[in-house]
KOLVOMI-624862 format. One record per residue: x, y, z of N, C-alpha, C, O in turn; residue in three letters. Coordinates in steps of 0.1 Angstrom, whole numbers. Each point is the difference from the previous one (the first is absolute). Layout:
! residues N
    nx    ny    nz   cax   cay   caz    cx    cy    cz    ox    oy    oz dopa
     X     Y     Z     X     Y     Z     X     Y     Z     X     Y     Z  ALA
...
This chain:
! residues 331
    nx    ny    nz   cax   cay   caz    cx    cy    cz    ox    oy    oz dopa
  -733  3007   159     6   -14     6    -1    -9    -7   -11    -2    -5  MET
    22    -5     1    -5   -16   -12    -5   -10     7     3    -3    11  PRO
   -11    -2   -18    -9   -12     5     2   -10   -12     2     5   -12  SER
    -3   -18    14     3   -10    -8    11    -2    -9    10     7    -1  GLY
   -13   -19    -9    16    -1   -11     1    12    -2    -8     8     3  PRO
    23    -5   -10     5    13    -6     4    -3   -14    11    -5    -1  ASN
   -17     7   -10     7     0   -14    14     5     2    10    -7    -2  LEU
    -8    17     5    16     3    -1    10    -6    10    12    -4    -2  PHE
   -19     4    14    10    -8    10     5   -15    -9    12    -4     0  ALA
   -23    -5    -7     0   -11    -3    14    -3    -8    10    -7     1  ARG
   -14    17   -11    10     2   -12    13     6     3    10    -2    -7  LEU
    -8    12    21    12     3     2     8   -12     7    12     1     2  HIS
   -18   -11     1    10    -9     8     8    -9   -13     7   -10     4  LYS
    -9    13   -15     3    -7   -12    14    10    -4     8    -5    -8  TRP
    -7    18    12    10     9    -3    14     3     6     7    10     1  ALA
    -5   -23     2    14     0     9     9    10    -9     4     1   -11  ALA
    -2     5    23    13    14    -4    -5    10   -13     8     7    -7  ARG
   -19    -7     6    -8    11    -9    -8     8    10   -12    -1    -2  GLN
    15     7     9   -11     4     8    -5    16    -6   -11     4    -2  ASP
    23     2     2    -6    12   -10    -6    -3   -12   -11     5    -2  GLU
    19   -13    -9    -5    -1   -11   -22    -7    -1    -9     1    -9  ASN
    10    -9    23   -14    -4     3    -6    11     0    -8     3    -8  PHE
    12     5    20   -10    14     3    -1     9   -10   -10     7     0  LEU
    20    -5   -13    -1     9   -10   -11    -5    -9    -8     8    -5  THR
     7   -25     2    -8    -5    -9   -12     1     7    -7     8    -8  GLU
     1   -10    17   -13     0     8    -4    15     0   -10     4    -6  SER
    18     3    12    -6    14    -3    -2     7   -15    -8    10     0  LEU
    13   -13    -9    -2    -1   -17   -12    -2    -1    -8     9    -2  ALA
     6   -24     3   -14    -6    -1   -10     6     9   -10     2    -6  VAL
     9     2    19   -11     5     2    -1    16    -9   -11     5    -4  VAL
    21     0     2    -3    13    -7    -3    -1   -13    -9     7    -5  LEU
    14   -14    -1    -6    -4   -12   -14    -6    -3    -7     2   -10  GLU
     4    -9    21   -17    -5     0    -7    12     2   -10     4    -6  GLN
    16     3    15    -9    14     6    -3    13   -11   -10     7     0  LEU
    21    -7   -10     1     7    -9   -10    -6    -9    -7    10    -4  LEU
     1   -22    -1   -10    -7    -8   -12     2     6    -8     8    -5  ILE
     4   -16    19    -9    -4     8    -5    12     7   -12     1     0  LEU
    19     7     6    -3    14     6     8    13    -4     8     3     8  ALA
   -10     3   -19    10    10    -4    -2    11     9    10     4     6  PRO
   -21     0    -4     4    10    10     9    -1    11     9     9     1  GLU
   -10   -19     7     8    -4    11    13    -4    -6     9     1     8  VAL
    -6    -8   -21    14    -1    -4    10    14    -4    12     2     4  GLY
   -22     7   -12     8    14    -3     4     6    16    11     6     0  VAL
   -18    -7    13     0     7    11    14    -8     3    10     7     1  ARG
   -10   -18     1    13    -5     4    12     0    -4     9    -1     8  LEU
    -6     2   -23    10     1    -5     3    14     0    12     4     0  VAL
   -25     8     1     4    15     1     9     1    16    10     7     1  ARG
   -16   -16     8     5     1    14    15    -4    -1    10     7     2  GLN
   -11   -22    -7    16    -4    -2     7     7    -6    12    -3     3  LEU
   -13    11   -10     9     8   -13     0    14     6     8     8    -5  THR
   -17    -2    19     4    11     8    -7    12   -11     6    11    -1  GLY
   -17   -15    -7    -8    10   -10     9    -2    -9    -1     9    -8  GLY
    11   -16     6     5     1   -19    -7    -3    -9    -1     7   -10  PHE
    -4   -19    12    -9    -5   -11   -18     2     9    -6    -4    10  ILE
     2    11   -23   -14     6     6   -10     0   -11    -7    10    -4  ASP
     5   -22    -1   -13     0    -6   -12    -2     4    -3    -6    10  LEU
    -8    12   -20   -13    -3     2    -6   -18     1     7    -8    -6  PRO
   -17     3    12    -3   -14    -1     0    -3   -12    10    -7    -4  GLN
   -19    12    -7     0    -5   -15    14     2    -5     1    -4   -12  ASP
    11     8    17    11    -4   -11     8   -10     9    12    -2    -2  GLU
   -17    -2    11     5   -13    12    11    -8   -10    12     0     3  ALA
   -17    -7   -15     2   -11    -9    16    10    -6     7    -9    -4  SER
    -3    18     2     9    10    -1    13    -6    10    11    -1    -4  ALA
   -13    -1    15    13    -6     9     4   -12    -2    -8    -9    -3  ILE
    17     8     3     8   -16    -1     9     0     7    10     7     0  ILE
   -13   -22    11     9    -4     8     7   -12    -4    -5   -10    -6  VAL
    14    10    10    14    -9    -5     9    -4    12     3     7     9  ARG
     0   -19   -10    10    -2    13    12    -5    -4     1    -7   -10  THR
    11    10    19    17    -8    -7     0     5   -11     2    -9    -9  GLN
    -2    20     4     7     8   -11    11     1    -4     9     5     6  VAL
    -8   -12   -18    18    -1    -7     2    15     0   -11     6    -1  GLU
    20     1     2     3    15     0    16     0     2     6     3    11  ALA
     0    -7   -26    13     0     3     8    -5    10     1   -12    -1  GLY
     7    17    10     3   -11    11    -6     2    14     3    -5    10  GLN
   -15    14   -12    -8    -3     9   -12    -5     0    -5     2   -11  GLY
    -4   -11    20   -12    -5    -3    -8     9    16     3    -1    12  ARG
   -12     6   -18    -8     3    11   -12    -8     3    -7    -6    -9  PRO
     3     6    25    -9    -9     2   -13     6    -5    -7   -10    -2  ASP
     1    21    -2   -11     2    -5    -2    13    -5     3    10     6  LEU
    -9    -9   -21     0    14    -8   -13     1    -4    -7    -9    -5  GLU
     5    20     6   -16     6    -5     5     8   -13    11     5    -4  PHE
   -19    -7     0    -2     9   -20   -12     4    -1   -10    -7     0  ARG
     8    21    -1    -9     7    -3     4    10   -12    12     2    -3  ALA
   -25     5    -5    11     4   -13     8    10     4    -5     9     7  PRO
    18    -7   -10    13     9    -2     2     2    14     4    11     5  TYR
    -7   -22     4     2    -2    17     6   -15     1    -6   -11    -3  GLN
    21    13    10     4   -16     6     1     3    15     5    10     5  LEU
   -10   -19     1     4    -2    15     8   -15     2    -4   -11    -6  VAL
    13    12    14     8   -14     4    -2     3    18     2    10     6  TRP
    -4   -20    -2    -2    -6    13     9    -8     6     2    -9    -8  VAL
     5     7    17     8   -12     5    -6    -2    13     0     8    10  GLU
    -3   -15   -10    -8   -11    10     8    -9    12     2   -12    -3  VAL
     2    16    13     4    -5    13    -6    -6    14    -7     7     7  LYS
    10   -18    -5    -8    -7    13     8     3    12    -2     9     9  ALA
    12   -17   -11    12    -2    13    12     9    -6     5     9     7  GLU
    -1   -14   -21    13     5    -3     4    13    -3    -9     8    -5  SER
    21    -4     8     1    16    -5     5     0   -12     4   -11    -5  GLU
    -3    25    -3     4     2   -16    18    -5     4     7    -1    10  LEU
    -6    -3   -25    13    -2     3     9    13    -5    -6     9    -4  ARG
    18    -9     5     9    12    -4    -3     3   -14     1    -8    -9  ALA
    -6    21     9     1     8   -14   -11    -8   -10     0     0   -12  GLY
   -13    -8    23   -11    -2   -10    -9    14    -5    -5     2   -11  GLN
     5     4    21   -11    12    -9     8     9    -8    -5     6   -10  LEU
    18    -3    13    10     4   -11    -1    -6   -11    -5     7    -9  GLU
     8   -16     8    -6   -12   -14   -11     6    -9     0     2   -12  GLY
   -11    -2    23   -16     0    -7    -3    15    -7    -8     3    -8  TYR
    20     9    17    -2    11    -4     4     3   -14    -5     8    -7  ARG
    17   -16     5     8     0   -13   -10    -4   -12    -4     7    -9  VAL
     0   -19    12    -9    -6   -12   -17     7    -1    -8    -2   -10  LEU
     6    10    20   -13     9    -3     5     8    -7    -5     1   -11  LEU
    17     8    13     1    10    -8     3    -3   -16    -2     8    -9  ARG
     8   -21     9     3    -3   -12   -10   -12    -8     4    -9    -7  GLU
   -20    12    10   -11    -8    -4    -7     5   -10    -9    -7    -5  CYS
    12    18     3    -6    11   -10   -13     1     3    -8     0   -10  GLY
     3     3    26   -14     5    -2     4    14    12     9    -3     8  ILE
   -14    12    -7     3    13     5    -6    -2    14     6     4    10  GLU
   -19    -9    -9    -5     4    13     3   -18     6    -5   -10    -6  GLN
    15    11    21     2   -13     2     1     0    16     7     9     6  THR
   -12   -18     0     0    -1    16    12   -11     7     4   -10    -6  ARG
    -2    14    15     9   -16     7    -7     2    13    -1    10     7  LEU
    -5   -25    -4   -10     4    17    10   -13     4     8    -6    -6  ILE
   -12     4    20     6   -13     9   -10     0     9    -3     9     7  LEU
    -6   -25    -8    -6    -3     9     8   -11     8     4   -11    -5  LEU
    -4    16    17     3    -8    10    -9    -6    14   -12     1     2  THR
    22    -7     6    -8    -5    11     5     9    12    -8     3     9  ARG
    23     2    -7     6     8     6     3     8    -7     1    -3   -12  TYR
     1    16    16     8    12    -2    17     0    -7    10    -2     8  PRO
    -9     3   -17    14     0    -6     9    10     6    -5    11    -1  GLU
    18   -12     7     6     8     2    13     3   -10     8    -6    -5  VAL
   -13    19     6     9     7   -13    13     6     4     0     7    10  PHE
    13    -9   -16    14    11     0    -6    11    -7   -10    -1    -7  GLN
    18    14    12     0    10   -10     3     0   -16    -4     8    -8  SER
    14   -20     7     3     2   -13   -11   -11   -10    -2     0   -12  GLU
    -3    -6    21   -10   -12    -5   -13     8    -9    -6    10     4  ASP
     5   -16   -16   -13     2    -9   -14     0     7    -1    -9     7  ALA
    -7    16    -8   -14    -1     8   -13    -5   -12    -2     2   -12  ARG
    -2    -6    19   -15    -4   -12    -9    15     0     3     9     7  PRO
   -11    -8   -14    -9     9     0    -9     0    10    -5    10     6  ASP
     4   -18    -5   -13    -6    16     2   -14     5     1   -10    -7  LEU
    -2    13    23     3   -10     6   -15    -6     4    -8     8     3  GLU
     5   -25    -4   -16    -2     5     5   -12     9    10    -7    -2  ILE
   -19     5    14     2   -11     9    -9   -10    -2   -11     5    -2  ARG
    11   -17     1   -10   -11     0   -14     2     4    -9    -1    -7  TRP
     8     6    22    -9     4     6    -9    10    -4   -13     1     1  PHE
    21     7    -7    -7    13    -8    -9    -5   -10   -12     2     0  GLU
    18    -9    -8   -11    -7   -14   -10    -8     8   -12     3    -1  PHE
    15   -14    10   -11    -8     7   -11    12     6   -12    -4     3  ALA
    14    16    -1    -7     8     8    -9     4   -16   -12    -1    -3  ASP
    21     4    -5   -11     5   -11    -6    -7    -7    -9     5    -6  TRP
    11   -19     4    -8   -13    -2   -13    -3     9   -11    -1    -3  LEU
    18     2    14   -16    -1     8   -10     9     0   -11    -3     2  GLU
    14    16    -4    -9    11    -2    -7     1   -12    -9     9    -3  LYS
    15   -19    -6    -8    -1   -14    -9   -17    -3    -3    -6   -10  GLU
     1     4    24    -6   -12     1   -16    -2    -5    -5   -10    -5  LEU
    -2    22    10   -10     0    -2    -6     0   -16    -8    -8    -4  PRO
    16    20    -6    -1     1   -11     3   -14    -8    -8    -3    -9  ASP
    19    -3    13     5   -13    -4   -11    -8     2    -4    -7   -10  ILE
    -4     6    24   -10   -10    -1   -11     2    -9    -7    -9    -5  GLU
     7    19     3   -12     2   -11     0    -1   -16    -9    -2    -8  THR
    23     4     6     7    -9   -14    -3   -14    -2    -1    -4   -11  ALA
     0    -2    22    -4   -16    -5    10    -5    11     8     5     8  GLY
   -11   -19   -10     8   -10    10    13    -4    -4     7    -5     9  GLN
    -1     6   -22    15    -5    -5     4    12     9     6    -2    10  VAL
    -9    15   -14     9     9     5     1     2    19    10     3     7  ALA
   -22    -6    -2     1     1    13     7   -13     3     7     2    10  ASN
    -7   -11   -13     7   -10     3    16     1     3     5    -2    10  PHE
     0     5   -21    13    -1    -3     9    13     9    10    -1     5  LEU
   -20    15    -6     4     9    11     0    -5    15     9     4     8  ALA
   -19   -12    -5    -2    -1    14    11   -12     1     9     4     8  ARG
    -7   -14   -12    10    -9    -2    17     8     2     8    -1    10  GLN
    -6     9   -21    14     8     1     2     6    15    10     0     6  PHE
   -24     7    -1     1     6    14     3    -9     9    10     1     7  LEU
   -17   -11    -5     2    -8    11    14    -9    -4     7    -5     9  ASP
    -2     4   -23    15    -1     3    11     5     6    11    -5     5  PHE
   -16    17    -6     8    12     5     1     1    14    11     2     6  LEU
   -24    -5     1    -1     1    14     5   -12     6     1     0    12  TRP
     3   -12   -21     1   -12     3    18     1     2     7    -6     8  GLY
    -1    17   -19    13     1     2     5    14    10    10     7     0  ARG
   -22    -6     7     3    16     5     5    11    -7     8     8     5  ASN
   -13    -7   -18     2    13    -7   -10     5     2     0    11    -6  MET
   -12   -13    14   -12    11    -2    -1     3    21     4    -6    10  ASN
   -11    15   -13    -4     4    15   -13     3     4    -6     6   -10  LEU
     2    -6    16   -12    -4     8     0    14    12     9     2     8  THR
   -20     8    -9    -1    12     7    -1    -5    14    -6   -10     1  GLN
    11    15    10     1    -2    15   -15     9     3    -2    11    -5  VAL
    -5   -15     9   -12     6     6     0     3    18     8    -5     9  GLY
   -19    14    -8    -1     4    13    -2   -12    10     0     4    12  LYS
    -3   -19   -14    -7    -9     6    13    -7     3    -2   -10     7  TYR
    16    11   -11    13    -5     4    -2    -6    11    -3   -11     2  MET
     8    23     9    -4    -6    12    -1    -8     6     7    -7     6  PRO
   -25     8    -7   -11    -9     2     3   -13    -2     0    -8     9  ASP
     5     7   -25     6   -14    -6    12    -5     7    -1   -12     1  GLY
    10    16     3    10     0     9    -3    -7    12     5   -12     1  LEU
   -13    18     8    -7    -6     9    -9   -11     0    -1    -7     9  ARG
    -4     5   -21    -4   -11    -3     8   -13     1    -2   -10     6  ALA
    15    13   -17    10   -11    -2     5    -1    14     6   -10     4  LEU
    -8    19     2    10    -6    16    -8   -10     5     5   -11     1  SER
   -22    16     2    -7   -11     3    -1   -15    -4     0   -11     5  SER
    -1    17   -19     0   -17    -5    12   -10     2     0   -12     0  TRP
    10    19     1    12    -7    -2     3    -7    17     7   -10     2  LEU
   -13    17     7    -4     0    13   -11   -13     2    -1    -6    10  ASN
    -4     5   -17   -17    -8    -1     7   -16    -3    -1   -10     6  MET
    10    13   -19     6   -13    -8     7    -7    14    -2   -11     4  LEU
    11    21     0    10    -6    10    -5    -6    15     5    -9     7  ARG
   -16    17    -4    -8    -7    11    -9   -15    -3    -3   -10     7  GLU
     1    13   -21    -8   -13    -1     9   -12    -3    -4   -12     0  ALA
    17    16    -3    13   -11    -2    -2    -7    14    -2   -12     3  ALA
     4    24     7     4    -5    15   -10    -7     6     2    -8     8  VAL
   -14    10   -13   -13   -12     2     3   -13    -3     1    -9     8  THR
     0    10   -20     2   -15    -8    15    -8     5     4   -10    -7  CYS
     3    14    21     9    -5     3    10    -1   -13     3   -11    -4  LYS
     3    25    -2     9    -3   -14    13     6     8    -1    10     8  VAL
    10   -15    -8    14     2     4     8    10   -10    -4     0   -11  LYS
    13     8    15     9     9   -10    -9     6    -9    -1    -3   -12  LYS
    -8    14    18    -2     8    -9     3    14    -2     2     9     8  ILE
    -1    -8   -19     7    19    -2   -10     6   -12    -7    -5    -9  ARG
    11    19    12    -8     8   -17     8     0    -7    12     3     2  VAL
   -18    -7   -15     5    -4   -13    -4    11   -10   -11     1    -4  SER
    21     7     1    -7     9   -15     7     5    -3    10    -1     6  ASP
   -11     8   -17     9     4   -14    -9    14    -7    -9     6     6  ALA
    14    -5   -17    -5    12    -9   -13    -1    -5    -5    10    -6  TRP
    -1   -22     8   -11   -10   -12    -6    -7    11    -9    -7    -5  ASN
    10     5    19    -5    -7    10    -2     4    14     6     9     7  TYR
   -14   -17    -3     0     1    16    -2   -12     6    -5    -9    -7  ASN
     9    10    21    -7   -15     7    11    -7     9    11     5     1  GLY
   -16   -17     6     9    -7     8     6   -13    -6    -7    -8    -7  VAL
    19     8    10     5   -13    -3     0   -10    15     4     3    11  SER
    -8   -15   -15    -4   -14    11    10    -7     0     8     0    -9  LEU
    -6    -8    20     9   -10     1    13    -1    -6     6    -8    -7  GLU
    -2    23    14    17     5    -9    -2    -2   -16    10    -3    -7  GLY
   -20     5     2     1     3   -17    -6   -12    -7     1     0   -12  GLY
    -9   -12    19    -5   -10    -6   -15     7    -4    -4    -2   -12  LYS
    -2     7    17   -12     7    -5     0    14     5     7     5     9  TYR
   -18     3   -22    -2    15     2   -14     4    -3    -8    -4    -9  TRP
     5    12    18    -9     7    -5    -7    14     0     1    10     8  ILE
    -6   -10   -17    -2    20    -1    -5     4   -12   -10    -5    -3  GLY
    16    14    -6    -9    10   -12    11     4    -6    10     3     6  PHE
   -14    -2   -19     9     7    -8    -4    10    -3   -12     0     0  ILE
    17    13    -5    -4    13    -2    -9     2   -14   -10     7     1  HIS
    14   -13   -12   -10    -2   -10   -15    -6     0    -9     0    -9  ALA
     9    -5    23   -17    -8     5    -5     2    13    -7    -7     6  ALA
    12    16    -3    -1     5    16   -13    -9     9    -1    -5    12  PRO
   -10     5   -24   -12    -7     6    -1   -16     3   -10    -6     4  GLU
    23     1    -8     3   -13     3     8    -4     6    12     4    -2  LYS
   -17   -15    18     9    -8     6     8   -14    -8    -5    -9    -5  LEU
    16    11     5    10   -12    -6     7    -8    13     6     5    10  TYR
    -8   -17   -13     8   -10     9    11   -10   -10    -5    -9    -7  PHE
    17    12     7     9    -7    -5     8   -12     6     4     2    12  ASN
    -2   -12   -15    10    -9     5    15     1    -7     0     2   -12  THR
    12    -3    18    14    -1    -5     5   -13     4    11    -3    -6  PHE
   -16    -7    16     6   -12    -3    -2    -7    -5   -10     2    -8  SER
    17   -18     7    -1    -8    -6    -9    -7    -2    -1    -7    10  ARG
   -10     6   -22   -11    -9    -4     1   -12    -3    10    -4    -5  MET
   -20    -5     9     0   -11    -1   -12    -1   -13   -12     2     3  ASP
    16    -4   -14    -9    -1   -13    -9   -10    -2   -12     1    -5  THR
    20   -13    10   -13    -9     2   -12     2    10   -12    -3    -3  GLU
    16     7    14    -9     2    11   -14    10    -6   -13    -1     1  ALA
    23    14    -8   -12     6    -3    -5    -5   -11   -12     5     0  ALA
    13   -13   -12    -5    -1    -6   -13   -12     6   -11     1    -5  ALA
    14    -8    14   -10    -9     4   -13    12     8   -12    -2     1  ARG
    19    12     5   -11     6     4    -7    11    -7    -7     8     5  ARG
    11   -11   -18    -6    11   -12     5    13     4    -9     8     3  GLY
    20    -3    -1     7    13     5     9    -1   -12     7    -9    -4  ILE
   -10    23    -1     8     6   -14    16     6     7     0     7    11  SER
    12   -10   -17     9     8     5     9     8   -13     1    -3   -11  LEU
     2    13    16     2    10   -12    13     0    -1     5    -5    10  VAL
     6     8   -22    13     5     1     5     6     6    -5    11    -2  LYS
    14    -9    12     4    15     8    18    -3     1     5   -10     6  GLU
     2    18   -13    13    -3     1     6     3    14    11    -3     5  THR
   -18     9    -1     8     8    16    -4   -17    11     6    -3    11  ARG
   -15    -6   -17    -6   -13    12    11   -10    -2     4    -3   -11  ALA
     0    -2    23     6   -15    -5    -5   -11    -5   -10    -5     3  PHE
    17     2   -12    -8   -10    -8   -10     8   -14    -8    -5    -8  GLY
    12    19     9    -6     7   -11   -16    -3    -6    -2     1   -12  GLY
    -8    -4    22   -14     2     3    -3     4    16     5    -2    11  VAL
   -16    10   -17    -8     4    15   -10    -3    -2    -4    -2   -11  SER
    -7     1    24   -12     5     1    -2    13     5     8     5     9  TRP
   -19     1   -16    -6    13     7   -16    -2    -3    -6    -8    -7  SER
     4    20    14   -18     1     3     0    17     2     7     8     6  LYS
   -21    -7   -16     2    17     3   -17     0     0    -6   -10    -4  SER
     0    23     9   -11     2     6    -6    12    -4    10     8     0  VAL
   -23    -1    -5    -1    13    -3    -5     5    16    -8    -7     5  GLU
    11    18     3    -1     2    11   -15     8     2    -7     0    11  LEU
     3     5   -24   -11     5     0   -13    -2    -8   -10     7    -4  ASP
    13   -20     4    -8    -9    -8   -13    -4     6     0     1    13  SER
   -10    -4   -17   -16     1     7     3   -11    13    -2     2    11  GLU
     8   -15   -15     1    -9     9     8     4    14    -2    -3    11  SER
    12    11   -17    10     4    15    -5    13     7    -4     1    12  ILE
     4     9   -20    -6    17     6    14     2    10    -3     3    11  HIS
    14    -3   -14     8     0    13     3    13     3     2     2    12  PHE
    -2     8   -20    -3    15     2   -11     4     7    -1    10     7  PHE
    -8   -18    -9   -10     5     8    -6    -5    14    -9     4     7  SER
    17   -15    -6     2    -6    15     4     6     7     5    10    -4  ARG
    -6   -12    22     7     8     8     9    -8     5     1   -12    -3  SER
    10    21    13    14    -6    -2     0   -16     7     8    -8    -3  LYS
   -19     7    11     0   -15     6    -1    -9    -9     7   -10    -2  VAL
   -16    14    -6    -4   -10   -16     7    -2    -7     1   -11    -5  SER
     7    20     2    15     4    -8     9   -12     6     2   -11    -4  GLN
     1    14    11    10   -10    11    -4   -16    -4     4    -9    -7  MET
   -14    12    16    -6   -17    -4    -2    -3   -12     2   -12    -1  GLU
    -5    16    -9    -1    -5   -13    18     1    -4     6   -11     0  TRP
     1    20    -3    17    -5    -2     4    -9     6     6    -9    -7  LEU
    -7     6    23     6   -12     7    -8   -14    -9     8    -9    -4  GLU
   -21     9     0    -4   -10    -6     6    -2   -13     6   -10    -3  CYS
    -7    19    -4     7    -1   -14    19    -3     4     7    -5    -9  PHE
    -4     7    18    15    -4    -1     4   -13     5    11    -5    -3  LEU
   -22    -2    13     2   -16     3    -3    -3   -10     9    -7    -6  ARG
   -21    10    -1    -5   -11   -12    12    -1    -9     1   -11    -5  GLU
     8    20     1    12     3   -12    11    -7     8     8    -7    -6  CYS
    -7     9    21    12   -11     5    -2   -15     1     9    -8     0  LEU
   -23     6     0     0   -13     4     1    -9   -19     4   -11    -2  ASP
    -7    18    -8     0    -4   -10    15    -1    -2     4   -11     2  ILE
     5    21    -5    11    -1    -4    11    -8     8     9    -5    -5  ALA
   -12     5    21     6   -11     4    -4   -13    -2     8    -9     4  ARG
   -20     6   -11    -4   -17    -2     7    -2   -15     1   -11    -4  SER
     6    23    -7     2    -7    -9    17     5    -2     5     5   -10  ILE
     2    -7    23    11     5     0    10   -15     3    -4    -9     6  GLU
    17    12   -12     6   -15     2     4     0    10     2    12     4  THR
     3   -25     9     3     1    12    14     9     2     3     8     9  PRO
     4   -11   -19    16     6    -4     1    15     0     5     5   -11  ASP
    -8     1    19     4    18    -7    12     3     4     3    -2    12  GLN
     5     9   -22    10     4    -3    -2    17     9   -11     6     2  PRO
    25    -1     2    -2    13     9    -5    13   -13     7     2   -10  PRO
   -19     5    15    -3    10    -9     8    11     5     1     4    12  ILE
     6     4   -26     7    12     6   -12    13     4   -12     2    -3  PRO
    22     6    13   -12    11     6    -7     6   -11    -7     8     6  GLU
     6    -7   -17    -5     8    -9     0    -7   -13     9     1    -8  ASP
   -21    -8     7    -2   -12   -13     5    10   -10     3    -7   -10  PRO
    -1    21     6     1     5   -13    13     2    -1     4     7    -8  GLU
     5   -14    18    14    -4     2     6   -13    -8    11    -3    -5  GLU
   -25    -6     4     5   -11    -4     0    -7   -12     6   -11    -1  SER
């Protein structure tokens, strides 16, 4: 599960309308470096990505050439692997579908390339739907499959050194953030759902105790929480860091009042005025030990935290507050 700043996510925001090219280049960089820094891992990943077609020992890892956006006649394959007497083209897809005749064109170019042993592979997020007359790849791979292969190699990658470990983990975290990686569902899932229900009920009860109005559950794929005062505030957690409790404002802030009190505001496009105040706490820190408390003590601590956050938020708001949409995500 990702934690901290992510190199690929930071770079991805500059890749406007170049999503699949960015994915291709990122994958190529990771594979190229693993072939150099962790050759045993690199050749295994290439072997899996090519369905066993390119199968070289680790001492021949340097014989594998990785290229992107290859100029090939009328086509431009996203990713290319070359080994002695072997050529593999990989068409990389994230959300988009194949163009009509795209694979047929690659087949023609591969037959004309002068290399006898060739393969055509499709790497996608979702499975492609082919008609009976369509050309098909030799192998279809899903992004979550590749992520699983890479994740299993992490112990050996870590042994290979810090650079290889950093790149592999950053790329895995990036795929996870894009929902292109999966986490296995374990036997504790039912207990987790019951705990989530209890947690949301606690947040709601704390809000009622603090005399908050217009309370409703507010959740999405990546967070769960409670919206307060019709969307002016939110308290909850994000799935990437479930050990933390967050309080966020979406109301219009008085920046001068915040500055006088030494309170830092952060940019938040969904908030009125474009800035927000937020606070987060580590629930299992030594000073809180939330999960070790009794349910009565948990409730008392939660009420105290929420009351303190509300007092601060209300003290740095502007007197004129525009109506908040029911869901701050839509503002």
